[in-house]
Backbone atoms as SQL, in Angstrom:
CREATE TABLE atoms (id INTEGER PRIMARY KEY, chain TEXT, resi INTEGER, resn TEXT, atom TEXT, x REAL, y REAL, z REAL);
INSERT INTO atoms VALUES
  (1, 'A', 1, 'MET', 'N', -16.601, 55.579, -6.927),
  (2, 'A', 1, 'MET', 'CA', -17.097, 56.714, -6.349),
  (3, 'A', 1, 'MET', 'C', -16.501, 57.217, -4.978),
  (4, 'A', 2, 'ILE', 'N', -16.481, 58.296, -4.546),
  (5, 'A', 2, 'ILE', 'CA', -15.900, 58.863, -3.306),
  (6, 'A', 2, 'ILE', 'C', -17.038, 58.834, -2.142),
  (7, 'A', 3, 'LYS', 'N', -16.616, 58.402, -1.222),
  (8, 'A', 3, 'LYS', 'CA', -17.464, 58.588, 0.028),
  (9, 'A', 3, 'LYS', 'C', -17.049, 59.665, 0.980),
  (10, 'A', 4, 'HIS', 'N', -17.928, 60.543, 1.213),
  (11, 'A', 4, 'HIS', 'CA', -17.782, 61.714, 1.954),
  (12, 'A', 4, 'HIS', 'C', -18.590, 61.684, 3.338),
  (13, 'A', 5, 'GLU', 'N', -17.954, 62.084, 4.483),
  (14, 'A', 5, 'GLU', 'CA', -18.617, 62.115, 5.635),
  (15, 'A', 5, 'GLU', 'C', -18.984, 63.731, 5.948),
  (16, 'A', 6, 'PHE', 'N', -20.136, 63.821, 6.302),
  (17, 'A', 6, 'PHE', 'CA', -20.692, 65.294, 6.891),
  (18, 'A', 6, 'PHE', 'C', -21.200, 64.994, 8.316),
  (19, 'A', 7, 'GLU', 'N', -21.041, 65.962, 8.995),
  (20, 'A', 7, 'GLU', 'CA', -21.758, 66.242, 10.409),
  (21, 'A', 7, 'GLU', 'C', -22.923, 67.171, 9.995),
  (22, 'A', 8, 'VAL', 'N', -24.173, 66.636, 10.439),
  (23, 'A', 8, 'VAL', 'CA', -25.223, 67.589, 10.148),
  (24, 'A', 8, 'VAL', 'C', -26.108, 67.732, 11.532),
  (25, 'A', 9, 'ALA', 'N', -26.390, 68.926, 11.893),
  (26, 'A', 9, 'ALA', 'CA', -27.006, 69.268, 13.236),
  (27, 'A', 9, 'ALA', 'C', -28.412, 68.641, 13.038),
  (28, 'A', 10, 'MET', 'N', -28.540, 67.321, 13.036),
  (29, 'A', 10, 'MET', 'CA', -29.855, 66.762, 13.138),
  (30, 'A', 10, 'MET', 'C', -30.349, 66.393, 14.589),
  (31, 'A', 11, 'THR', 'N', -31.461, 66.673, 14.925),
  (32, 'A', 11, 'THR', 'CA', -31.853, 66.186, 16.285),
  (33, 'A', 11, 'THR', 'C', -33.112, 65.353, 16.365),
  (34, 'A', 12, 'CYS', 'N', -33.804, 65.102, 15.344),
  (35, 'A', 12, 'CYS', 'CA', -34.869, 64.058, 15.143),
  (36, 'A', 12, 'CYS', 'C', -34.951, 63.404, 13.852),
  (37, 'A', 13, 'GLU', 'N', -36.026, 62.785, 13.846),
  (38, 'A', 13, 'GLU', 'CA', -36.360, 61.959, 12.662),
  (39, 'A', 13, 'GLU', 'C', -36.954, 63.169, 11.601),
  (40, 'A', 14, 'GLY', 'N', -37.530, 64.177, 11.932),
  (41, 'A', 14, 'GLY', 'CA', -37.910, 65.252, 10.943),
  (42, 'A', 14, 'GLY', 'C', -36.562, 65.841, 10.472),
  (43, 'A', 15, 'CYS', 'N', -35.472, 66.083, 11.086),
  (44, 'A', 15, 'CYS', 'CA', -34.313, 66.583, 10.651),
  (45, 'A', 15, 'CYS', 'C', -33.835, 65.649, 9.474),
  (46, 'A', 16, 'SER', 'N', -33.563, 64.273, 9.798),
  (47, 'A', 16, 'SER', 'CA', -33.066, 63.259, 8.879),
  (48, 'A', 16, 'SER', 'C', -33.970, 63.303, 7.781),
  (49, 'A', 17, 'GLY', 'N', -35.182, 63.454, 8.128),
  (50, 'A', 17, 'GLY', 'CA', -36.137, 63.314, 6.752),
  (51, 'A', 17, 'GLY', 'C', -35.942, 64.542, 5.720),
  (52, 'A', 18, 'ALA', 'N', -35.649, 65.683, 6.364),
  (53, 'A', 18, 'ALA', 'CA', -35.268, 66.800, 5.641),
  (54, 'A', 18, 'ALA', 'C', -33.886, 66.507, 4.517),
  (55, 'A', 19, 'VAL', 'N', -33.070, 65.943, 5.356),
  (56, 'A', 19, 'VAL', 'CA', -31.752, 65.477, 4.659),
  (57, 'A', 19, 'VAL', 'C', -32.149, 64.564, 3.540),
  (58, 'A', 20, 'SER', 'N', -32.867, 63.490, 3.773),
  (59, 'A', 20, 'SER', 'CA', -33.349, 62.700, 2.760),
  (60, 'A', 20, 'SER', 'C', -33.978, 63.130, 1.593),
  (61, 'A', 21, 'ARG', 'N', -34.884, 64.182, 1.955),
  (62, 'A', 21, 'ARG', 'CA', -35.645, 64.920, 0.742),
  (63, 'A', 21, 'ARG', 'C', -34.784, 65.663, -0.164),
  (64, 'A', 22, 'VAL', 'N', -33.671, 66.319, 0.460),
  (65, 'A', 22, 'VAL', 'CA', -33.004, 66.922, -0.370),
  (66, 'A', 22, 'VAL', 'C', -31.814, 66.065, -1.280),
  (67, 'A', 23, 'LEU', 'N', -31.374, 65.066, -0.754),
  (68, 'A', 23, 'LEU', 'CA', -30.539, 64.056, -1.155),
  (69, 'A', 23, 'LEU', 'C', -31.277, 63.335, -2.450),
  (70, 'A', 24, 'ASN', 'N', -32.449, 62.917, -1.982),
  (71, 'A', 24, 'ASN', 'CA', -33.420, 62.125, -3.046),
  (72, 'A', 24, 'ASN', 'C', -33.458, 62.886, -4.383),
  (73, 'A', 25, 'LYS', 'N', -33.469, 64.246, -4.135),
  (74, 'A', 25, 'LYS', 'CA', -33.395, 65.108, -5.435),
  (75, 'A', 25, 'LYS', 'C', -32.209, 65.055, -6.547),
  (76, 'A', 26, 'LEU', 'N', -31.057, 64.404, -5.924),
  (77, 'A', 26, 'LEU', 'CA', -29.974, 64.300, -6.568),
  (78, 'A', 26, 'LEU', 'C', -29.856, 62.972, -7.827),
  (79, 'A', 27, 'GLY', 'N', -30.782, 62.236, -7.730),
  (80, 'A', 27, 'GLY', 'CA', -30.740, 61.000, -8.584),
  (81, 'A', 27, 'GLY', 'C', -30.051, 59.824, -7.923),
  (82, 'A', 28, 'ALA', 'N', -30.297, 58.859, -8.824),
  (83, 'A', 28, 'ALA', 'CA', -29.951, 57.326, -8.470),
  (84, 'A', 28, 'ALA', 'C', -28.311, 57.245, -8.436),
  (85, 'A', 29, 'ASP', 'N', -27.715, 58.073, -9.025),
  (86, 'A', 29, 'ASP', 'CA', -26.263, 58.017, -8.878),
  (87, 'A', 29, 'ASP', 'C', -25.686, 58.380, -7.670),
  (88, 'A', 30, 'VAL', 'N', -26.613, 58.855, -6.659),
  (89, 'A', 30, 'VAL', 'CA', -25.943, 59.392, -5.468),
  (90, 'A', 30, 'VAL', 'C', -26.627, 58.531, -4.330),
  (91, 'A', 31, 'LYS', 'N', -25.576, 57.693, -3.628),
  (92, 'A', 31, 'LYS', 'CA', -26.125, 56.903, -2.521),
  (93, 'A', 31, 'LYS', 'C', -25.685, 57.804, -1.199),
  (94, 'A', 32, 'TYR', 'N', -26.403, 57.529, -0.320),
  (95, 'A', 32, 'TYR', 'CA', -26.225, 58.016, 1.166),
  (96, 'A', 32, 'TYR', 'C', -26.810, 57.169, 2.216),
  (97, 'A', 33, 'GLU', 'N', -26.072, 57.471, 3.310),
  (98, 'A', 33, 'GLU', 'CA', -26.561, 56.801, 4.664),
  (99, 'A', 33, 'GLU', 'C', -26.746, 57.978, 5.703),
  (100, 'A', 34, 'ILE', 'N', -27.589, 57.784, 6.575),
  (101, 'A', 34, 'ILE', 'CA', -27.927, 58.742, 7.773),
  (102, 'A', 34, 'ILE', 'C', -27.650, 57.992, 9.052),
  (103, 'A', 35, 'ASP', 'N', -26.907, 58.573, 9.892),
  (104, 'A', 35, 'ASP', 'CA', -26.674, 57.962, 11.195),
  (105, 'A', 35, 'ASP', 'C', -27.138, 59.067, 12.188),
  (106, 'A', 36, 'LEU', 'N', -28.402, 59.041, 12.415),
  (107, 'A', 36, 'LEU', 'CA', -29.092, 60.031, 13.358),
  (108, 'A', 36, 'LEU', 'C', -28.517, 60.337, 14.763),
  (109, 'A', 37, 'PRO', 'N', -28.360, 59.275, 15.474),
  (110, 'A', 37, 'PRO', 'CA', -27.897, 59.355, 16.933),
  (111, 'A', 37, 'PRO', 'C', -26.315, 60.035, 16.702),
  (112, 'A', 38, 'ARG', 'N', -25.585, 59.864, 15.924),
  (113, 'A', 38, 'ARG', 'CA', -24.098, 60.255, 15.667),
  (114, 'A', 38, 'ARG', 'C', -24.252, 61.423, 14.943),
  (115, 'A', 39, 'ARG', 'N', -25.249, 62.169, 14.326),
  (116, 'A', 39, 'ARG', 'CA', -25.431, 63.121, 13.491),
  (117, 'A', 39, 'ARG', 'C', -24.468, 63.173, 12.235),
  (118, 'A', 40, 'LEU', 'N', -24.359, 61.913, 11.642),
  (119, 'A', 40, 'LEU', 'CA', -23.633, 61.761, 10.473),
  (120, 'A', 40, 'LEU', 'C', -24.166, 61.552, 9.134),
  (121, 'A', 41, 'VAL', 'N', -23.734, 62.046, 8.342),
  (122, 'A', 41, 'VAL', 'CA', -24.628, 61.661, 6.783),
  (123, 'A', 41, 'VAL', 'C', -23.365, 61.342, 6.062),
  (124, 'A', 42, 'TRP', 'N', -23.278, 60.107, 5.237),
  (125, 'A', 42, 'TRP', 'CA', -21.984, 59.679, 4.203),
  (126, 'A', 42, 'TRP', 'C', -22.880, 59.895, 3.267),
  (127, 'A', 43, 'ILE', 'N', -22.140, 60.376, 2.077),
  (128, 'A', 43, 'ILE', 'CA', -22.755, 60.537, 0.634),
  (129, 'A', 43, 'ILE', 'C', -21.801, 59.777, -0.274),
  (130, 'A', 44, 'GLU', 'N', -22.012, 58.871, -0.978),
  (131, 'A', 44, 'GLU', 'CA', -21.160, 58.350, -2.118),
  (132, 'A', 44, 'GLU', 'C', -21.563, 58.794, -3.368),
  (133, 'A', 45, 'SER', 'N', -20.592, 59.459, -4.033),
  (134, 'A', 45, 'SER', 'CA', -21.092, 60.301, -5.111),
  (135, 'A', 45, 'SER', 'C', -19.700, 60.704, -5.993),
  (136, 'A', 46, 'ASP', 'N', -19.859, 61.094, -7.281),
  (137, 'A', 46, 'ASP', 'CA', -18.781, 61.650, -8.214),
  (138, 'A', 46, 'ASP', 'C', -19.025, 63.102, -8.068),
  (139, 'A', 47, 'LYS', 'N', -20.168, 63.691, -7.585),
  (140, 'A', 47, 'LYS', 'CA', -20.309, 64.897, -7.691),
  (141, 'A', 47, 'LYS', 'C', -19.379, 65.820, -7.067),
  (142, 'A', 48, 'ASP', 'N', -19.202, 67.119, -7.268),
  (143, 'A', 48, 'ASP', 'CA', -18.396, 68.120, -6.750),
  (144, 'A', 48, 'ASP', 'C', -18.572, 68.144, -5.141),
  (145, 'A', 49, 'LEU', 'N', -17.500, 68.329, -4.539),
  (146, 'A', 49, 'LEU', 'CA', -17.775, 68.354, -2.876),
  (147, 'A', 49, 'LEU', 'C', -18.530, 69.594, -2.654),
  (148, 'A', 50, 'GLU', 'N', -18.411, 70.577, -3.160),
  (149, 'A', 50, 'GLU', 'CA', -18.810, 72.026, -2.927),
  (150, 'A', 50, 'GLU', 'C', -20.438, 71.842, -3.218),
  (151, 'A', 51, 'PHE', 'N', -20.652, 71.341, -4.312),
  (152, 'A', 51, 'PHE', 'CA', -22.124, 71.129, -4.752),
  (153, 'A', 51, 'PHE', 'C', -22.762, 70.199, -3.573),
  (154, 'A', 52, 'LEU', 'N', -22.098, 69.119, -3.415),
  (155, 'A', 52, 'LEU', 'CA', -22.827, 68.204, -2.115),
  (156, 'A', 52, 'LEU', 'C', -23.080, 68.931, -0.952),
  (157, 'A', 53, 'THR', 'N', -22.248, 69.859, -0.569),
  (158, 'A', 53, 'THR', 'CA', -22.355, 70.552, 0.665),
  (159, 'A', 53, 'THR', 'C', -23.314, 71.682, 0.792),
  (160, 'A', 54, 'GLU', 'N', -23.419, 72.463, -0.490),
  (161, 'A', 54, 'GLU', 'CA', -24.507, 73.402, -0.653),
  (162, 'A', 54, 'GLU', 'C', -25.974, 72.611, -0.602),
  (163, 'A', 55, 'THR', 'N', -26.012, 71.356, -1.342),
  (164, 'A', 55, 'THR', 'CA', -27.222, 70.670, -1.279),
  (165, 'A', 55, 'THR', 'C', -27.692, 70.245, 0.168),
  (166, 'A', 56, 'LEU', 'N', -26.721, 69.797, 0.988),
  (167, 'A', 56, 'LEU', 'CA', -26.958, 69.571, 2.466),
  (168, 'A', 56, 'LEU', 'C', -27.512, 70.764, 3.107),
  (169, 'A', 57, 'LYS', 'N', -26.969, 71.681, 2.833),
  (170, 'A', 57, 'LYS', 'CA', -27.432, 73.020, 3.531),
  (171, 'A', 57, 'LYS', 'C', -28.710, 73.455, 3.325),
  (172, 'A', 58, 'LYS', 'N', -29.293, 72.731, 2.285),
  (173, 'A', 58, 'LYS', 'CA', -30.509, 73.440, 1.794),
  (174, 'A', 58, 'LYS', 'C', -31.671, 72.563, 2.677),
  (175, 'A', 59, 'CYS', 'N', -31.279, 71.718, 3.676),
  (176, 'A', 59, 'CYS', 'CA', -32.162, 71.257, 4.514),
  (177, 'A', 59, 'CYS', 'C', -32.259, 72.077, 5.733),
  (178, 'A', 60, 'GLY', 'N', -31.558, 73.165, 5.803),
  (179, 'A', 60, 'GLY', 'CA', -31.643, 74.105, 6.848),
  (180, 'A', 60, 'GLY', 'C', -31.042, 73.802, 8.213),
  (181, 'A', 61, 'LYS', 'N', -29.899, 72.958, 8.146),
  (182, 'A', 61, 'LYS', 'CA', -29.252, 72.534, 9.199),
  (183, 'A', 61, 'LYS', 'C', -27.688, 72.944, 8.969),
  (184, 'A', 62, 'GLU', 'N', -27.046, 73.113, 10.138),
  (185, 'A', 62, 'GLU', 'CA', -25.628, 73.550, 9.810),
  (186, 'A', 62, 'GLU', 'C', -25.019, 72.201, 9.372),
  (187, 'A', 63, 'VAL', 'N', -24.014, 72.416, 8.546),
  (188, 'A', 63, 'VAL', 'CA', -23.156, 71.181, 8.030),
  (189, 'A', 63, 'VAL', 'C', -21.793, 71.414, 7.893),
  (190, 'A', 64, 'LYS', 'N', -21.046, 70.246, 8.355),
  (191, 'A', 64, 'LYS', 'CA', -19.607, 70.446, 8.683),
  (192, 'A', 64, 'LYS', 'C', -19.226, 69.185, 7.996),
  (193, 'A', 65, 'TYR', 'N', -18.061, 69.407, 7.108),
  (194, 'A', 65, 'TYR', 'CA', -17.449, 68.317, 6.279),
  (195, 'A', 65, 'TYR', 'C', -16.302, 67.738, 7.070),
  (196, 'A', 66, 'ASN', 'N', -16.510, 66.441, 7.189),
  (197, 'A', 66, 'ASN', 'CA', -15.429, 65.624, 7.820),
  (198, 'A', 66, 'ASN', 'C', -14.376, 65.027, 7.067),
  (199, 'A', 67, 'GLY', 'N', -14.479, 65.023, 5.831),
  (200, 'A', 67, 'GLY', 'CA', -13.520, 64.314, 5.034),
  (201, 'A', 67, 'GLY', 'C', -14.047, 63.163, 4.090),
  (202, 'A', 68, 'THR', 'N', -13.209, 62.353, 3.673),
  (203, 'A', 68, 'THR', 'CA', -13.501, 61.170, 2.770),
  (204, 'A', 68, 'THR', 'C', -13.335, 59.940, 3.788),
  (205, 'A', 69, 'LYS', 'N', -14.073, 58.789, 3.489),
  (206, 'A', 69, 'LYS', 'CA', -14.169, 57.711, 4.258),
  (207, 'A', 69, 'LYS', 'C', -13.845, 56.426, 3.318);
C-alpha cells in the first residue's frame, strides 16, 4: 500500500474528529494517522489519490497533498 501525506487545515479536536469520520467510512483497508499539532494526515491505501483527496475535502477543511512517504 502507498502512504500519502496530506496537510489539512485542522485547528482543534473537532476538526480532527471530522477527518476521522470521513476516513472511517472508507473501510478497513484504509489506515490513517492524524497529527493535529502539525496539521498532517497520513493515509495508507491502494485507493486512487484523487478519490482520497476528494474524501478528505468532505470534512470541510482545506486540503493540500504533500506527496508519498
